[in-house]
VEXZAFI-386502 format. One record per residue (C-alpha): residue number from 1; residue in three letters; x, y, z. Coordinates in nm, 2 decimals, always signed. Layout:
<volos>
{nr = NUM; rest = ALA; east = X; north = Y; up = Z}
...
</volos>
This chain:
<volos>
{nr = 1; rest = MET; east = -0.03; north = -0.01; up = -0.02}
{nr = 2; rest = HIS; east = +0.07; north = +0.37; up = -0.09}
{nr = 3; rest = ALA; east = +0.15; north = +0.43; up = +0.27}
{nr = 4; rest = ARG; east = +0.38; north = +0.16; up = +0.39}
{nr = 5; rest = ALA; east = +0.71; north = +0.19; up = +0.29}
{nr = 6; rest = VAL; east = +0.74; north = +0.52; up = +0.43}
{nr = 7; rest = ALA; east = +0.59; north = +0.39; up = +0.78}
{nr = 8; rest = ALA; east = +0.86; north = +0.25; up = +0.79}
{nr = 9; rest = SER; east = +1.07; north = +0.45; up = +0.99}
{nr = 10; rest = THR; east = +0.76; north = +0.53; up = +1.26}
{nr = 11; rest = THR; east = +0.98; north = +0.82; up = +1.45}
{nr = 12; rest = ALA; east = +1.01; north = +1.06; up = +1.18}
{nr = 13; rest = LEU; east = +0.60; north = +1.01; up = +1.08}
{nr = 14; rest = LEU; east = +0.56; north = +1.19; up = +1.46}
{nr = 15; rest = GLY; east = +0.55; north = +1.53; up = +1.42}
{nr = 16; rest = THR; east = +0.57; north = +1.51; up = +1.09}
{nr = 17; rest = ALA; east = +0.27; north = +1.32; up = +0.98}
{nr = 18; rest = ALA; east = +0.12; north = +1.63; up = +0.70}
{nr = 19; rest = LEU; east = +0.50; north = +1.67; up = +0.52}
{nr = 20; rest = LEU; east = +0.51; north = +1.28; up = +0.49}
{nr = 21; rest = PHE; east = +0.17; north = +1.14; up = +0.47}
{nr = 22; rest = PRO; east = +0.00; north = +1.35; up = +0.14}
{nr = 23; rest = VAL; east = -0.32; north = +1.25; up = +0.08}
{nr = 24; rest = SER; east = -0.38; north = +1.01; up = -0.19}
{nr = 25; rest = PRO; east = -0.46; north = +0.99; up = -0.53}
{nr = 26; rest = ALA; east = -0.74; north = +0.82; up = -0.46}
{nr = 27; rest = ARG; east = -0.86; north = +1.08; up = -0.17}
{nr = 28; rest = ALA; east = -0.79; north = +1.31; up = -0.37}
{nr = 29; rest = ALA; east = -0.99; north = +1.32; up = -0.65}
{nr = 30; rest = GLY; east = -1.33; north = +1.35; up = -0.36}
{nr = 31; rest = ALA; east = -1.17; north = +1.67; up = -0.22}
{nr = 32; rest = GLY; east = -1.47; north = +1.95; up = -0.21}
{nr = 33; rest = ALA; east = -1.72; north = +1.70; up = -0.08}
{nr = 34; rest = SER; east = -1.92; north = +1.72; up = +0.15}
{nr = 35; rest = PRO; east = -1.84; north = +1.43; up = +0.48}
{nr = 36; rest = VAL; east = -2.11; north = +1.19; up = +0.64}
{nr = 37; rest = VAL; east = -2.35; north = +1.26; up = +0.84}
{nr = 38; rest = ILE; east = -2.42; north = +1.00; up = +1.11}
{nr = 39; rest = ALA; east = -2.73; north = +1.04; up = +1.37}
{nr = 40; rest = HIS; east = -2.58; north = +0.95; up = +1.67}
{nr = 41; rest = ARG; east = -2.80; north = +0.63; up = +1.84}
{nr = 42; rest = GLY; east = -3.09; north = +0.81; up = +1.57}
{nr = 43; rest = ALA; east = -3.14; north = +1.11; up = +1.58}
{nr = 44; rest = SER; east = -3.08; north = +1.11; up = +1.95}
{nr = 45; rest = ALA; east = -3.18; north = +1.49; up = +2.05}
{nr = 46; rest = TYR; east = -3.48; north = +1.47; up = +1.89}
{nr = 47; rest = ALA; east = -3.55; north = +1.09; up = +2.01}
{nr = 48; rest = PRO; east = -3.53; north = +0.88; up = +2.28}
{nr = 49; rest = GLU; east = -3.18; north = +0.73; up = +2.17}
{nr = 50; rest = ASN; east = -3.09; north = +0.36; up = +2.05}
{nr = 51; rest = THR; east = -3.49; north = +0.34; up = +2.01}
{nr = 52; rest = LEU; east = -3.69; north = +0.28; up = +1.70}
{nr = 53; rest = ALA; east = -3.85; north = +0.62; up = +1.80}
{nr = 54; rest = ALA; east = -3.47; north = +0.78; up = +1.75}
{nr = 55; rest = VAL; east = -3.43; north = +0.60; up = +1.35}
{nr = 56; rest = ASP; east = -3.74; north = +0.64; up = +1.27}
{nr = 57; rest = LYS; east = -3.69; north = +1.08; up = +1.29}
{nr = 58; rest = ALA; east = -3.37; north = +1.01; up = +1.17}
{nr = 59; rest = ALA; east = -3.54; north = +0.83; up = +0.86}
{nr = 60; rest = GLU; east = -3.77; north = +1.18; up = +0.94}
{nr = 61; rest = LEU; east = -3.49; north = +1.44; up = +0.86}
{nr = 62; rest = GLY; east = -3.30; north = +1.24; up = +0.54}
{nr = 63; rest = ILE; east = -3.08; north = +1.12; up = +0.76}
{nr = 64; rest = ARG; east = -2.91; north = +0.84; up = +0.56}
{nr = 65; rest = TRP; east = -2.64; north = +0.68; up = +0.81}
{nr = 66; rest = VAL; east = -2.79; north = +0.58; up = +1.20}
{nr = 67; rest = GLU; east = -2.52; north = +0.45; up = +1.45}
{nr = 68; rest = ASN; east = -2.55; north = +0.25; up = +1.72}
{nr = 69; rest = ASP; east = -2.44; north = +0.06; up = +2.05}
{nr = 70; rest = VAL; east = -2.46; north = -0.36; up = +2.15}
{nr = 71; rest = GLN; east = -2.46; north = -0.56; up = +2.50}
{nr = 72; rest = ARG; east = -2.61; north = -0.86; up = +2.59}
{nr = 73; rest = THR; east = -2.82; north = -1.00; up = +2.80}
{nr = 74; rest = ARG; east = -2.85; north = -1.21; up = +3.03}
{nr = 75; rest = ASP; east = -2.98; north = -1.51; up = +2.87}
{nr = 76; rest = GLY; east = -2.77; north = -1.41; up = +2.54}
{nr = 77; rest = GLU; east = -3.00; north = -1.18; up = +2.37}
{nr = 78; rest = LEU; east = -2.85; north = -0.89; up = +2.19}
{nr = 79; rest = VAL; east = -3.01; north = -0.51; up = +2.23}
{nr = 80; rest = VAL; east = -2.89; north = -0.22; up = +2.16}
{nr = 81; rest = LEU; east = -2.80; north = +0.03; up = +2.40}
{nr = 82; rest = HIS; east = -2.54; north = +0.21; up = +2.53}
{nr = 83; rest = ASP; east = -2.44; north = +0.18; up = +2.85}
{nr = 84; rest = ASP; east = -2.41; north = -0.11; up = +3.14}
{nr = 85; rest = ASN; east = -2.66; north = -0.06; up = +3.31}
{nr = 86; rest = LEU; east = -3.03; north = +0.03; up = +3.22}
{nr = 87; rest = ARG; east = -3.10; north = +0.26; up = +3.49}
{nr = 88; rest = ARG; east = -3.05; north = +0.59; up = +3.26}
{nr = 89; rest = THR; east = -3.22; north = +0.59; up = +2.97}
{nr = 90; rest = THR; east = -3.55; north = +0.30; up = +3.11}
{nr = 91; rest = ASP; east = -3.81; north = +0.24; up = +3.41}
{nr = 92; rest = VAL; east = -3.60; north = -0.05; up = +3.55}
{nr = 93; rest = GLU; east = -3.50; north = +0.10; up = +3.89}
{nr = 94; rest = GLU; east = -3.93; north = +0.12; up = +3.91}
{nr = 95; rest = VAL; east = -4.01; north = -0.21; up = +3.77}
{nr = 96; rest = PHE; east = -3.71; north = -0.40; up = +3.98}
{nr = 97; rest = PRO; east = -3.60; north = -0.19; up = +4.28}
{nr = 98; rest = GLY; east = -3.43; north = -0.46; up = +4.44}
{nr = 99; rest = ARG; east = -3.21; north = -0.55; up = +4.12}
{nr = 100; rest = ALA; east = -2.93; north = -0.28; up = +4.14}
{nr = 101; rest = PRO; east = -2.66; north = -0.21; up = +4.01}
{nr = 102; rest = TRP; east = -2.94; north = -0.28; up = +3.71}
{nr = 103; rest = LYS; east = -2.63; north = -0.42; up = +3.45}
{nr = 104; rest = VAL; east = -2.79; north = -0.52; up = +3.12}
{nr = 105; rest = LYS; east = -2.61; north = -0.82; up = +3.15}
{nr = 106; rest = ASP; east = -2.79; north = -0.91; up = +3.45}
{nr = 107; rest = PHE; east = -3.19; north = -0.89; up = +3.31}
{nr = 108; rest = THR; east = -3.31; north = -1.20; up = +3.02}
{nr = 109; rest = ALA; east = -3.41; north = -0.98; up = +2.73}
{nr = 110; rest = ALA; east = -3.79; north = -1.04; up = +2.86}
{nr = 111; rest = GLU; east = -3.72; north = -0.85; up = +3.19}
{nr = 112; rest = ILE; east = -3.57; north = -0.52; up = +2.91}
{nr = 113; rest = ALA; east = -3.81; north = -0.58; up = +2.68}
{nr = 114; rest = ARG; east = -4.12; north = -0.46; up = +3.04}
{nr = 115; rest = LEU; east = -3.91; north = -0.09; up = +3.04}
{nr = 116; rest = ASP; east = -3.99; north = +0.21; up = +2.95}
{nr = 117; rest = ALA; east = -3.66; north = +0.33; up = +2.72}
{nr = 118; rest = GLY; east = -3.86; north = +0.69; up = +2.61}
{nr = 119; rest = SER; east = -4.07; north = +0.87; up = +2.87}
{nr = 120; rest = TRP; east = -3.70; north = +0.99; up = +3.06}
{nr = 121; rest = PHE; east = -3.68; north = +1.13; up = +2.70}
{nr = 122; rest = GLY; east = -4.07; north = +1.30; up = +2.70}
{nr = 123; rest = PRO; east = -4.42; north = +1.24; up = +2.74}
{nr = 124; rest = ALA; east = -4.43; north = +1.16; up = +2.42}
{nr = 125; rest = TYR; east = -4.23; north = +0.88; up = +2.42}
{nr = 126; rest = ALA; east = -4.39; north = +0.67; up = +2.64}
{nr = 127; rest = GLY; east = -4.35; north = +0.34; up = +2.63}
{nr = 128; rest = ALA; east = -4.07; north = +0.26; up = +2.40}
{nr = 129; rest = ARG; east = -3.84; north = -0.03; up = +2.44}
{nr = 130; rest = VAL; east = -3.50; north = -0.10; up = +2.41}
{nr = 131; rest = PRO; east = -3.49; north = -0.32; up = +2.10}
{nr = 132; rest = THR; east = -3.37; north = -0.62; up = +2.05}
{nr = 133; rest = LEU; east = -3.06; north = -0.57; up = +1.79}
{nr = 134; rest = GLU; east = -3.34; north = -0.80; up = +1.55}
{nr = 135; rest = GLN; east = -3.52; north = -0.52; up = +1.57}
{nr = 136; rest = PHE; east = -3.33; north = -0.26; up = +1.49}
{nr = 137; rest = VAL; east = -3.21; north = -0.38; up = +1.22}
{nr = 138; rest = HIS; east = -3.55; north = -0.45; up = +1.06}
{nr = 139; rest = ARG; east = -3.62; north = -0.04; up = +1.12}
{nr = 140; rest = VAL; east = -3.29; north = +0.07; up = +0.95}
{nr = 141; rest = GLU; east = -3.35; north = -0.18; up = +0.63}
{nr = 142; rest = HIS; east = -3.73; north = -0.01; up = +0.66}
{nr = 143; rest = HIS; east = -3.61; north = +0.30; up = +0.62}
{nr = 144; rest = HIS; east = -3.35; north = +0.18; up = +0.32}
{nr = 145; rest = GLN; east = -3.10; north = +0.28; up = +0.55}
{nr = 146; rest = LYS; east = -2.71; north = +0.21; up = +0.68}
{nr = 147; rest = LEU; east = -2.57; north = +0.13; up = +0.98}
{nr = 148; rest = LEU; east = -2.27; north = +0.21; up = +1.19}
{nr = 149; rest = LEU; east = -2.24; north = -0.02; up = +1.47}
{nr = 150; rest = GLU; east = -2.05; north = -0.01; up = +1.74}
{nr = 151; rest = ILE; east = -1.95; north = -0.30; up = +1.99}
{nr = 152; rest = LYS; east = -2.00; north = -0.16; up = +2.33}
{nr = 153; rest = ASN; east = -1.79; north = -0.28; up = +2.61}
{nr = 154; rest = PRO; east = -1.73; north = -0.61; up = +2.43}
{nr = 155; rest = GLU; east = -1.48; north = -0.76; up = +2.73}
{nr = 156; rest = LEU; east = -1.82; north = -0.77; up = +2.90}
{nr = 157; rest = TYR; east = -1.97; north = -0.99; up = +2.64}
{nr = 158; rest = PRO; east = -1.70; north = -1.28; up = +2.54}
{nr = 159; rest = GLY; east = -1.78; north = -1.35; up = +2.24}
{nr = 160; rest = ILE; east = -2.05; north = -1.09; up = +2.14}
{nr = 161; rest = GLU; east = -1.85; north = -1.02; up = +1.78}
{nr = 162; rest = ARG; east = -1.91; north = -1.36; up = +1.69}
{nr = 163; rest = GLN; east = -2.26; north = -1.36; up = +1.80}
{nr = 164; rest = THR; east = -2.32; north = -0.98; up = +1.64}
{nr = 165; rest = LEU; east = -2.19; north = -1.08; up = +1.34}
{nr = 166; rest = LYS; east = -2.44; north = -1.45; up = +1.29}
{nr = 167; rest = VAL; east = -2.74; north = -1.21; up = +1.37}
{nr = 168; rest = LEU; east = -2.61; north = -0.93; up = +1.01}
{nr = 169; rest = SER; east = -2.52; north = -1.24; up = +0.84}
{nr = 170; rest = ASN; east = -2.93; north = -1.40; up = +0.92}
{nr = 171; rest = GLU; east = -3.05; north = -1.04; up = +0.93}
{nr = 172; rest = GLY; east = -2.95; north = -1.06; up = +0.59}
{nr = 173; rest = TRP; east = -2.68; north = -0.79; up = +0.65}
{nr = 174; rest = LEU; east = -2.38; north = -0.95; up = +0.57}
{nr = 175; rest = ASP; east = -2.43; north = -1.00; up = +0.15}
{nr = 176; rest = ARG; east = -2.31; north = -0.80; up = -0.14}
{nr = 177; rest = SER; east = -2.50; north = -0.49; up = -0.11}
{nr = 178; rest = HIS; east = -2.48; north = -0.44; up = +0.22}
{nr = 179; rest = LEU; east = -2.15; north = -0.53; up = +0.26}
{nr = 180; rest = ALA; east = -2.08; north = -0.27; up = -0.08}
{nr = 181; rest = GLY; east = -2.15; north = +0.02; up = +0.14}
{nr = 182; rest = ARG; east = -2.45; north = -0.01; up = +0.42}
{nr = 183; rest = LEU; east = -2.25; north = -0.14; up = +0.72}
{nr = 184; rest = ILE; east = -1.98; north = -0.07; up = +0.96}
{nr = 185; rest = VAL; east = -1.85; north = -0.22; up = +1.25}
{nr = 186; rest = GLN; east = -1.66; north = -0.05; up = +1.51}
{nr = 187; rest = SER; east = -1.57; north = -0.02; up = +1.91}
{nr = 188; rest = PHE; east = -1.37; north = +0.11; up = +2.15}
{nr = 189; rest = SER; east = -1.15; north = -0.20; up = +2.17}
{nr = 190; rest = ALA; east = -0.90; north = -0.25; up = +1.93}
{nr = 191; rest = ASP; east = -0.83; north = -0.67; up = +1.93}
{nr = 192; rest = SER; east = -1.27; north = -0.62; up = +1.92}
{nr = 193; rest = VAL; east = -1.22; north = -0.47; up = +1.64}
{nr = 194; rest = ARG; east = -0.95; north = -0.73; up = +1.48}
{nr = 195; rest = THR; east = -1.17; north = -1.02; up = +1.57}
{nr = 196; rest = VAL; east = -1.48; north = -0.88; up = +1.35}
{nr = 197; rest = HIS; east = -1.25; north = -0.84; up = +1.07}
{nr = 198; rest = GLU; east = -1.09; north = -1.20; up = +1.14}
{nr = 199; rest = LEU; east = -1.43; north = -1.40; up = +1.16}
{nr = 200; rest = LYS; east = -1.55; north = -1.11; up = +0.85}
{nr = 201; rest = PRO; east = -1.31; north = -0.98; up = +0.65}
{nr = 202; rest = GLY; east = -1.52; north = -0.85; up = +0.41}
{nr = 203; rest = VAL; east = -1.75; north = -0.59; up = +0.70}
{nr = 204; rest = LYS; east = -1.63; north = -0.27; up = +0.68}
{nr = 205; rest = THR; east = -1.46; north = -0.15; up = +1.06}
{nr = 206; rest = GLY; east = -1.33; north = +0.13; up = +1.28}
{nr = 207; rest = PHE; east = -1.17; north = +0.15; up = +1.57}
{nr = 208; rest = LEU; east = -1.31; north = +0.47; up = +1.81}
{nr = 209; rest = GLY; east = -0.99; north = +0.68; up = +1.92}
{nr = 210; rest = THR; east = -0.70; north = +0.83; up = +1.84}
{nr = 211; rest = PRO; east = -0.40; north = +0.57; up = +1.79}
{nr = 212; rest = PRO; east = -0.05; north = +0.73; up = +1.70}
{nr = 213; rest = VAL; east = +0.05; north = +0.80; up = +1.40}
{nr = 214; rest = SER; east = +0.31; north = +0.55; up = +1.49}
{nr = 215; rest = ASP; east = +0.04; north = +0.32; up = +1.53}
{nr = 216; rest = LEU; east = -0.17; north = +0.30; up = +1.17}
{nr = 217; rest = LEU; east = +0.03; north = +0.08; up = +1.00}
{nr = 218; rest = ASP; east = -0.08; north = -0.17; up = +1.28}
{nr = 219; rest = TYR; east = -0.46; north = -0.06; up = +1.29}
{nr = 220; rest = ALA; east = -0.41; north = -0.04; up = +0.87}
{nr = 221; rest = GLY; east = -0.42; north = -0.42; up = +0.83}
{nr = 222; rest = PHE; east = -0.76; north = -0.42; up = +1.01}
{nr = 223; rest = ALA; east = -0.99; north = -0.15; up = +1.01}
{nr = 224; rest = ASP; east = -1.10; north = +0.07; up = +0.79}
{nr = 225; rest = GLN; east = -1.15; north = +0.34; up = +0.96}
{nr = 226; rest = ILE; east = -1.05; north = +0.58; up = +1.29}
{nr = 227; rest = ASN; east = -1.31; north = +0.80; up = +1.46}
{nr = 228; rest = PRO; east = -1.18; north = +0.99; up = +1.70}
{nr = 229; rest = SER; east = -1.36; north = +1.24; up = +1.91}
{nr = 230; rest = HIS; east = -1.36; north = +1.63; up = +1.74}
{nr = 231; rest = GLY; east = -1.15; north = +1.76; up = +2.02}
{nr = 232; rest = SER; east = -0.88; north = +1.53; up = +1.95}
{nr = 233; rest = LEU; east = -0.85; north = +1.64; up = +1.55}
{nr = 234; rest = SER; east = -0.58; north = +1.84; up = +1.36}
{nr = 235; rest = PRO; east = -0.57; north = +1.82; up = +1.00}
{nr = 236; rest = ALA; east = -0.28; north = +1.65; up = +0.98}
{nr = 237; rest = TYR; east = -0.37; north = +1.40; up = +1.19}
{nr = 238; rest = VAL; east = -0.68; north = +1.32; up = +0.93}
{nr = 239; rest = ALA; east = -0.44; north = +1.37; up = +0.62}
{nr = 240; rest = SER; east = -0.22; north = +1.12; up = +0.77}
{nr = 241; rest = VAL; east = -0.48; north = +0.80; up = +0.85}
{nr = 242; rest = GLN; east = -0.61; north = +0.84; up = +0.47}
{nr = 243; rest = ALA; east = -0.21; north = +0.85; up = +0.31}
{nr = 244; rest = PHE; east = -0.27; north = +0.47; up = +0.45}
{nr = 245; rest = ASP; east = -0.44; north = +0.19; up = +0.31}
{nr = 246; rest = GLY; east = -0.73; north = -0.02; up = +0.45}
{nr = 247; rest = PRO; east = -0.74; north = -0.39; up = +0.47}
{nr = 248; rest = HIS; east = -1.02; north = -0.35; up = +0.18}
{nr = 249; rest = GLY; east = -0.73; north = -0.14; up = +0.01}
{nr = 250; rest = ARG; east = -0.91; north = +0.23; up = +0.00}
{nr = 251; rest = PRO; east = -0.77; north = +0.49; up = +0.22}
{nr = 252; rest = MET; east = -0.84; north = +0.42; up = +0.55}
{nr = 253; rest = GLU; east = -1.17; north = +0.66; up = +0.70}
{nr = 254; rest = VAL; east = -1.21; north = +0.93; up = +0.96}
{nr = 255; rest = PHE; east = -1.54; north = +0.96; up = +1.16}
{nr = 256; rest = THR; east = -1.56; north = +1.20; up = +1.39}
{nr = 257; rest = TRP; east = -1.76; north = +1.28; up = +1.73}
{nr = 258; rest = THR; east = -1.95; north = +1.36; up = +1.89}
{nr = 259; rest = VAL; east = -2.05; north = +1.68; up = +1.70}
{nr = 260; rest = ASP; east = -2.39; north = +1.89; up = +1.77}
{nr = 261; rest = ASP; east = -2.32; north = +2.27; up = +1.64}
{nr = 262; rest = ALA; east = -2.24; north = +2.38; up = +1.29}
{nr = 263; rest = ALA; east = -1.92; north = +2.57; up = +1.38}
{nr = 264; rest = THR; east = -1.73; north = +2.30; up = +1.55}
{nr = 265; rest = ALA; east = -1.94; north = +2.09; up = +1.17}
{nr = 266; rest = GLN; east = -1.76; north = +2.37; up = +0.94}
{nr = 267; rest = ARG; east = -1.41; north = +2.28; up = +1.15}
{nr = 268; rest = VAL; east = -1.40; north = +1.94; up = +1.12}
{nr = 269; rest = ALA; east = -1.52; north = +1.89; up = +0.76}
{nr = 270; rest = GLY; east = -1.24; north = +2.18; up = +0.68}
{nr = 271; rest = TYR; east = -1.03; north = +1.91; up = +0.77}
{nr = 272; rest = GLY; east = -1.16; north = +1.62; up = +0.55}
{nr = 273; rest = VAL; east = -1.29; north = +1.40; up = +0.72}
{nr = 274; rest = ASP; east = -1.56; north = +1.11; up = +0.60}
{nr = 275; rest = GLY; east = -1.74; north = +1.14; up = +0.84}
{nr = 276; rest = ILE; east = -1.97; north = +1.35; up = +1.10}
{nr = 277; rest = ILE; east = -2.11; north = +1.18; up = +1.44}
{nr = 278; rest = THR; east = -2.41; north = +1.35; up = +1.57}
{nr = 279; rest = ASN; east = -2.69; north = +1.38; up = +1.75}
{nr = 280; rest = LYS; east = -2.81; north = +1.68; up = +1.56}
{nr = 281; rest = PRO; east = -2.80; north = +1.52; up = +1.21}
{nr = 282; rest = ASP; east = -3.02; north = +1.80; up = +1.08}
{nr = 283; rest = VAL; east = -2.79; north = +2.07; up = +1.18}
{nr = 284; rest = VAL; east = -2.45; north = +1.97; up = +1.14}
{nr = 285; rest = ARG; east = -2.60; north = +1.91; up = +0.74}
{nr = 286; rest = LYS; east = -2.70; north = +2.28; up = +0.68}
{nr = 287; rest = ALA; east = -2.34; north = +2.37; up = +0.84}
{nr = 288; rest = VAL; east = -2.13; north = +2.15; up = +0.59}
{nr = 289; rest = ARG; east = -2.34; north = +2.11; up = +0.30}
{nr = 290; rest = GLY; east = -2.51; north = +2.52; up = +0.30}
</volos>
């Protein structure tokens, strides 16, 4: 790949990445394109996060990409929830008052299905439920949307990578059309991302974080994206990531999170990021395309 020979001297990478890694021809061909806008946990500024209502709201706004988070229940069901416990976004303390600390892994899927996951956000969403991964991808498919799926806390759920891929396969999400541009699996765990790549090399993957430039060569072996917090970004870092070809032979991408205001959206778009993850996708879309 075009950056690997340059990367042989990792010491030289540090502090001089922008000079050592000019933007690749593939990247230059797309210069000026607006970054993709991804609805974080659905359009979560306007509907309860990670619910089907948040997917619906993203679709209503015309947003093609939806991000979600996957955890596992005590009886092995994959559910869509950000936190590893149920307190913040459900009424679990009322329904199961004696079950502290209310961890997802300590409840069955049937028990979680009883919980109200919408009232905390507003009365209009009372009765919304924590969806299973199957329910979530059905709704995304219904709207012809694309999915950025995050495997949360894989250290709590051994084997969750294989199980997630199995669900996606069963629901038709590992066919050619989905793998060609409708699915990305990401995690804060490099080991988890590497496992997904090894189990199903055709799946596009992303690592959440900002690894040192000197480590990017290793990440390029199993991650198609490096997805950092917007506060950790610089134009040089974005260019350094994009100078490497990922496991599918294309320049690595940068999806940054979580950007909810126009000024920050315009700033990171100016850095050349490929995608912006946001709770307010309408605000970001207007800022980067207007």
